[in-house]
C-alpha positions in Angstrom: 103.6 88.9 72.5 103.2 92.4 73.7 100.0 94.3 74.0 99.4 97.4 72.1 97.9 100.2 74.0 96.3 103.3 72.3 97.5 106.4 73.9 96.1 109.8 73.2 97.8 113.2 74.0 97.4 113.8 77.7 97.1 110.1 78.6 98.6 109.4 82.0 98.7 113.0 83.0 97.2 115.2 85.5 94.8 116.3 82.7 93.5 112.7 82.2 93.0 112.2 86.0 91.1 115.5 86.2 88.8 114.4 83.3 88.3 110.9 85.0 87.5 112.6 88.4 85.3 115.0 86.6 83.3 112.1 85.1 83.0 110.4 88.2 81.8 113.4 90.1 79.3 114.2 87.4 78.0 110.7 87.5 77.7 110.8 91.2 75.7 114.0 91.0 73.4 112.5 88.3 72.6 109.5 90.7 71.9 111.9 93.7 69.6 113.9 91.2 67.6 110.7 90.2 67.3 109.6 93.8 65.9 112.9 95.0 63.4 112.8 91.9 62.4 109.3 92.9 61.7 110.2 96.6 59.5 113.0 95.6 57.8 111.1 92.8 57.0 108.1 95.2 55.5 110.4 97.6 53.4 112.4 95.0 52.3 109.1 93.4 51.0 108.1 96.9 49.2 111.1 97.3 51.4 112.6 100.2 51.8 116.3 100.4 55.3 117.5 100.4 55.9 120.7 102.4 58.6 123.0 101.0 60.8 122.2 104.0 60.8 118.4 103.2 61.4 119.4 99.6 64.4 121.6 100.4 65.8 118.9 102.9 65.5 116.2 100.4 66.8 118.3 97.6 69.9 119.5 99.5 71.1 116.1 100.6 74.1 114.7 98.8 74.6 111.5 100.6 73.3 108.6 98.5 73.0 106.3 101.4 70.7 108.8 103.1 68.8 109.3 100.2 68.4 105.5 99.7 67.1 105.3 103.2 64.6 108.0 102.5 63.5 106.4 99.2 62.7 103.1 101.1 60.9 105.1 103.8 59.0 107.0 101.1 57.1 103.7 100.2 55.6 103.3 103.7 55.4 106.5 105.5 52.1 108.3 106.2 53.5 111.8 105.8 56.6 113.3 104.3 57.8 114.3 107.5 58.2 110.7 108.6 60.9 110.4 106.0 63.3 111.8 108.6 62.1 109.8 111.6 64.3 106.7 112.7 62.2 103.8 113.2 61.7 102.5 116.6 64.2 100.0 117.9 66.7 101.1 115.2 
C-alpha cells in the first residue's frame, strides 16, 4: 500500500527550505524576546532597579543559553549588575 503525500507548488525546493528556515529563525527570535522580557520582569517584580546599561546588555543578547542563565540569576540577585557575575566556584 502506498502513502499519499500532499504536495504544493514549491514543495521540496529552495523556496520551501527558505520558508522553513525563516519560520525557525522567527521562532528563535520570539523565544529570545520572551526570555529578555522575563528577565526584566523578574527584576521589576522583585523591586530591583535596572540601569540602562543592564537593560541594553540583556536586550542585545541573542544567546538563549546565556539568557537562561541570567533568568535563573534574576530570581536571587541583589542588584541587576549581579546578573553578569559568575558565582564563586563556578
